[in-house]
Every structure is written in structure tokens, then in C-alpha cells.
C-alpha positions in Angstrom: -13.3 -9.6 22.4 -15.7 -12.5 22.4 -17.8 -11.0 19.6 -16.2 -7.8 18.3 -17.7 -5.7 15.6 -15.7 -5.7 12.3 -15.9 -2.6 10.0 -15.6 -3.4 6.3 -14.6 -0.1 4.6 -15.2 0.0 0.9 -14.1 3.0 -1.2 -16.2 2.8 -4.4 -16.1 4.3 -7.8 -18.6 3.0 -10.4 -18.2 -0.7 -11.3 -21.3 -1.7 -9.3 -20.8 -5.4 -10.3 -17.5 -5.4 -8.4 -19.2 -4.0 -5.3 -21.9 -6.6 -5.5 -19.3 -9.4 -5.8 -17.6 -8.1 -2.7 -20.8 -7.8 -0.7 -21.8 -11.4 -1.6 -18.4 -12.5 -0.3 -19.1 -10.7 2.9 -22.4 -12.4 3.2 -20.7 -15.8 2.9 -18.5 -15.2 5.9 -19.2 -17.5 8.9 -18.4 -14.5 11.2 -21.5 -12.3 11.0 -21.0 -9.3 13.4 -19.9 -6.8 10.7 -20.8 -3.4 9.4 -20.2 -2.3 5.8 -19.3 1.3 5.0 -19.4 2.3 1.3 -17.8 5.7 0.5 -18.9 6.3 -3.1 -17.1 8.6 -5.5 -19.3 7.6 -8.4 -20.8 10.5 -10.4 -24.1 8.6 -10.7 -26.3 6.3 -8.6 -25.2 3.0 -10.1 -23.5 1.8 -7.0 -26.2 3.1 -4.7 -28.9 1.3 -6.7 -26.9 -1.9 -6.9 -26.4 -2.3 -3.2 -30.0 -1.7 -2.3 -31.1 -5.4 -2.3 -28.3 -6.2 0.2 -29.3 -3.7 2.9 -31.7 -6.3 4.3 -28.9 -8.8 4.8 -26.1 -6.5 5.8 -25.7 -3.4 8.0 -24.6 -0.9 5.3 -23.7 2.7 5.8 -23.7 4.4 2.4 -22.0 7.8 1.8 -22.1 9.5 -1.6 -19.3 12.0 -2.1 -20.2 15.2 -4.0 -17.7 16.2 -5.3 -15.7 13.0 -5.5 -12.9 12.7 -2.9 -10.6 10.6 -5.1 -8.1 8.0 -3.8 -6.7 7.8 -1.2 -8.9 10.5 0.4 -11.9 8.3 -0.2 -10.0 5.5 1.6 -9.6 7.7 4.7 -13.2 8.8 4.5 -14.5 5.2 4.5 -12.3 4.3 7.5 -13.4 7.5 9.4 -16.9 6.1 9.6 -15.8 2.8 11.1 -17.2 2.0 14.6 -15.8 -1.6 14.9 -13.0 -2.9 17.2 -11.3 -3.9 14.0 -11.4 -2.6 10.4 -10.5 -3.8 6.9 -10.1 -1.4 3.9 -11.5 -3.6 1.1 -11.1 -2.3 -2.4 -14.2 -2.8 -4.5 -12.4 -5.0 -7.1 -11.2 -7.4 -4.4 -13.3 -10.0 -2.5 -13.1 -12.4 0.4 -12.0 -15.8 -0.9 -12.2 -17.9 2.3 -15.6 -18.0 4.2 -13.6 -18.3 7.4 -11.4 -15.2 6.6 -12.8 -12.9 9.3 -12.8 -15.8 11.9 -9.2 -16.5 11.1 -8.1 -12.9 11.3 -9.9 -12.6 14.7 -8.3 -15.8 16.0 -4.9 -14.4 15.1 -5.6 -11.3 17.2 -6.8 -13.5 20.1 -3.6 -15.5 20.0 -1.5 -12.4 19.6 -3.0 -9.7 21.8 -0.1 -7.3 21.1 -0.7 -7.4 17.3 -1.9 -4.2 15.7 -2.6 -5.8 12.4 -2.9 -9.2 10.7 -2.4 -9.8 7.0 -2.7 -12.8 4.7 -1.0 -14.3 1.6 -1.0 -11.8 -1.3 -2.8 -13.6 -4.1 -4.0 -11.7 -7.2 -6.6 -13.1 -9.6 -6.7 -12.1 -13.3 -9.9 -11.6 -15.1 -9.7 -15.1 -16.6 -9.3 -16.6 -13.1 -5.5 -17.2 -13.0 -4.0 -16.9 -9.5 -0.7 -15.1 -9.0 1.3 -15.0 -5.7 2.7 -11.5 -5.5 4.8 -11.8 -2.3 8.2 -12.1 -3.8 11.1 -11.8 -1.4 9.2 -13.8 1.3 12.2 -13.4 3.6 11.1 -9.8 4.3 7.9 -11.1 5.9 9.8 -11.9 9.1 11.9 -8.7 9.2 9.3 -5.9 8.9 9.5 -4.9 12.6 13.2 -4.4 12.4 13.4 -3.0 8.9 10.0 -1.4 8.0 11.6 0.8 5.3 12.4 -2.4 3.3 8.8 -2.4 2.3 9.8 0.0 -0.5 12.0 -2.8 -1.9 9.1 -5.2 -2.1 5.6 -4.5 -0.7 5.2 -8.0 0.8 2.1 -7.0 2.9 0.1 -6.4 -0.2 -2.8 -4.1 -0.8 -5.0 -2.9 2.0 -7.6 -5.6 1.3 -5.2 -8.2 2.7 -5.1 -6.6 6.2 -7.3 -6.3 9.3 -6.2 -3.7 11.8 -7.2 -2.7 15.3 -9.4 0.4 15.5 -6.8 2.4 17.5 -4.5 2.4 14.4 -6.9 4.6 12.4 -6.6 7.3 15.0 -2.8 7.4 14.7 -2.1 6.7 11.1 -4.0 7.7 8.0 -3.2 7.3 4.3 -1.1 10.1 2.8 -3.5 11.8 0.3 -0.5 13.2 -1.6 0.5 9.7 -2.7 -0.9 7.1 -5.1 1.8 4.6 -6.1 3.5 4.4 -2.7 0.5 5.1 -0.6 0.2 1.7 1.0 4.0 1.3 1.5 4.1 4.7 3.3 1.1 3.7 5.4 2.5 0.4 6.6 5.9 1.9 7.2 4.3 4.5 9.6 2.2 1.8 11.3 5.2 -0.3 11.9 7.3 2.7 13.0 4.5 3.5 15.5 5.4 0.2 17.2 2.5 -2.0 16.1 3.3 -5.7 15.9 1.8 -7.9 13.2 0.8 -11.5 12.3 1.2 -13.0 8.9 -1.2 -15.7 7.9 0.2 -17.9 5.1 -3.3 -18.5 3.6 -5.4 -17.4 0.7 -8.1 -15.4 2.5 -8.6 -12.5 0.1 -8.5 -12.4 -3.7 -7.0 -9.3 -5.2 -8.7 -8.5 -8.6 -6.4 -7.6 -11.5 -7.6 -5.6 -14.4 -6.5 -2.9 -16.8 -8.5 -0.1 -15.1 -6.5 -0.2 -11.9 -4.5 2.7 -10.5 -1.5 0.4 -10.3 -1.6 -0.1 -14.1 -2.0 3.6 -14.7 1.1 4.4 -12.5 3.2 1.7 -14.1 2.6 3.4 -17.4 3.5 6.8 -16.0 7.0 6.7 -14.7 6.9 10.3 -13.6 4.4 9.4 -10.9 6.7 6.6 -9.6 9.7 8.9 -9.6 7.9 11.7 -7.9 6.5 9.6 -5.2 9.8 7.8 -4.5 11.5 11.3 -4.1 8.6 12.4 -1.7 9.0 9.1 0.2 12.8 9.7 0.6 12.0 13.2 1.9 9.6 11.8 4.5 12.0 9.1 5.8 15.0 11.5 5.8 18.6 11.1 4.9 19.3 9.1 8.1 17.4 6.3 6.5 20.1 6.1 3.8 22.6 4.7 6.3 20.8 1.4 5.3 22.8 0.2 2.3 19.7 -1.5 0.8 17.8 1.8 0.8 20.8 3.6 -0.7 21.0 0.9 -3.4 17.3 1.1 -4.1 17.5 4.9 -4.9 20.8 4.5 -6.8 19.0 2.0 -9.1 15.9 4.2 -9.3 17.9 7.2 -10.6 19.9 5.0 -12.9 16.9 3.2 -14.4 15.0 6.4 -14.9 17.9 7.9 -16.7 18.1 10.9 -14.3 21.1 13.2 -14.8 20.2 16.3 -12.8 18.2 17.5 -9.8 16.2 19.6 -12.3 14.8 16.4 -13.7 13.6 15.3 -10.3 11.9 18.6 -9.8 10.3 18.3 -13.2 8.6 15.1 -12.0 6.4 17.3 -9.7 8.3 17.7 -6.4 9.5 21.0 -5.0 13.2 21.7 -4.7 13.2 21.6 -0.9 11.9 18.0 -1.0 14.8 16.8 -3.0 17.4 15.4 -0.6 21.0 16.7 -1.0 22.0 13.1 -1.1 20.6 12.7 -4.6 23.1 15.3 -5.9 25.9 13.2 -4.5 24.5 10.1 -6.3 24.0 12.0 -9.6 27.5 13.5 -9.4 29.0 10.1 -9.9 26.4 8.6 -12.1 26.9 11.4 -14.7 30.6 10.4 -14.9 29.9 6.8 -15.7 29.2 5.3 -19.1 25.9 3.6 -19.9 27.8 0.4 -20.2 29.2 0.6 -16.7 25.9 1.7 -15.2 24.0 -0.9 -17.1 26.3 -3.8 -16.0 25.0 -4.9 -12.6 28.2 -5.9 -10.8 30.0 -2.7 -11.9 27.1 -0.5 -11.0 26.9 -2.2 -7.6 30.6 -1.4 -6.9 30.1 2.2 -8.0 27.1 2.5 -5.8 29.1 1.2 -2.8 31.9 3.6 -3.4 29.4 6.4 -3.6 27.8 5.3 -0.4 31.1 5.2 1.6 32.2 8.6 0.2 28.9 10.5 0.8 29.5 13.8 2.6 29.8 13.7 6.3 26.7 15.9 6.8 24.5 13.3 5.1 26.0 10.3 6.9 
């Protein structure tokens, strides 16, 4: 533990200038015992050529994927090559902000030997340099061990770039390659459910780059993806999770906000019928009877949701 190897796993796809910015931030770290793994989905050699000058300064493992693996399979591929005692999945459009970032992560592990992962303040940076703190509902930061499923309410951990994990985690939990929008929520929920403790560092250690080409922006503009993945996530956590009123309310609002009136609409989003929980039929049965005015008025909708919750069939309680 005195001088552990850190694996920096970078899933790349074109944008070589982003990769170079990230590598430069790695070189500026005061902690030097690192390896860099670049799993490249680019259809050309632009990233491969761009990183060449940095091979003399950093230990770089470069893998060119033919054909492209696509996210998040490319994430898992990068992590699979990691040999370090700790690893970070750093997206190519993010970078290390604090030169002491790795040292601070490691110090947190030393002080908290039971911790499976450490994450920092979630700060995004726009293309014009504006910083935005994304960790709304900060109260969740202290409750993740008890209520990991509440990450679906607000992903306060942030993107993978914020987090350093022990190597043993990668052998037990991988990113679900069927997901895009909720892939990090699902991953951290399963890490927490596996019993791993965590440490939160209330510091700006990593900058999360914001731009229009991100998958996040694409998903936000395609509501079917968000709906589909939420239904898949519900299937994975099972109906027992809906005893939690906050989870129940989250899905009640999802169906309401997406204007869903039937299970067929859920299936049309891309899920198979067997992955649509019977509980959604119970929710929709009441929502279809309510006017837009009632559903659209927060307090009234909340009351209806609670009545629906307490009257749900016994077999799904």
C-alpha cells in the first residue's frame, strides 16, 4: 500500500485533442506510479498517432478495437486490462483538475481501509470554462449505503471519472452493456449492494467536460431511451424495491411525465413484455382514470400516487 499501482482506463473514440488533454493532466499528477490503458474505438489512427509522443513519459497500453466495441463494452474492455491495485475509468473528455488528485484518493483509502471506492465532488466544465456543480440533493451522499437505489433519484456520485475503485471490484461488478443512460447508476447500485463502503471527498479533483457530442445529450433528446432503461432497471431491482415509497414515486412520475397510458407503450420503447413489471399495470390503471389537470398538479398527483401505493395488489407488496 506504500506505493500501489494505479490503472487509468480510458475508453476512446476519435477526438484526439481530448485524449491529449487528459494525458497531460495525468503527467501533472504528483503521484507517478500509474499505467494508462487506452481502449480505442476510433475507425482511424488519429488517437493512436496523437498519443505517440507521450509514450516516453507514461506507461501506456494501447488497444485498437476492430470492430468498435461501443460504450459501455469499451469501458469494460479498458478496465479488463488494468493491473493496478486501484483503477479509475476516465472518460476522454474529462481530465484531472487537481495535481494532487491521485494522492488524495490514495490517502482516503489508507485512512479508510474498508472503503471499496472513493469519489469526489461532481463538477462539470462547459466548453467556455464555466463550472457547474452537479451534485444536487447532497443529503443523499451520506445515505448511499442504506439506500443505494436512491441513486436513480439523483446520481450524486457522478460519472465514472470521479471515482477510484479497488481492483477487486472489477472482478465482481462490470458495466451492464445493455444500458447507456442508467449505466453508471446501475453499476454503483450493484457495487453498493455488494457491500462496498465508500468515501466522499468534497473537493474539485476531476473536471467533467460538457459538450454537445456527449451520449448524455443524445439520451436526453431521445426520451424512448430513458424510458426503456428505467423499465429495464426496474426489472433488475425487482418489485420488492417498490416497497420504498421514493422509488414508487419516481416511477409514478416517470409514467406520468412520459404520457404513458398502456403497457404496450412501454414495450414499444424497446423492452420485452416479460421485463415489464406487473406493478406498472397497477400504476397505469389509476393514471388513465385521472385528468391531465389532476396528474399535472403536484400535490394532487402525490396523493393519488400514495393511494395507488397502499392499494397495490398483495402479490406485489
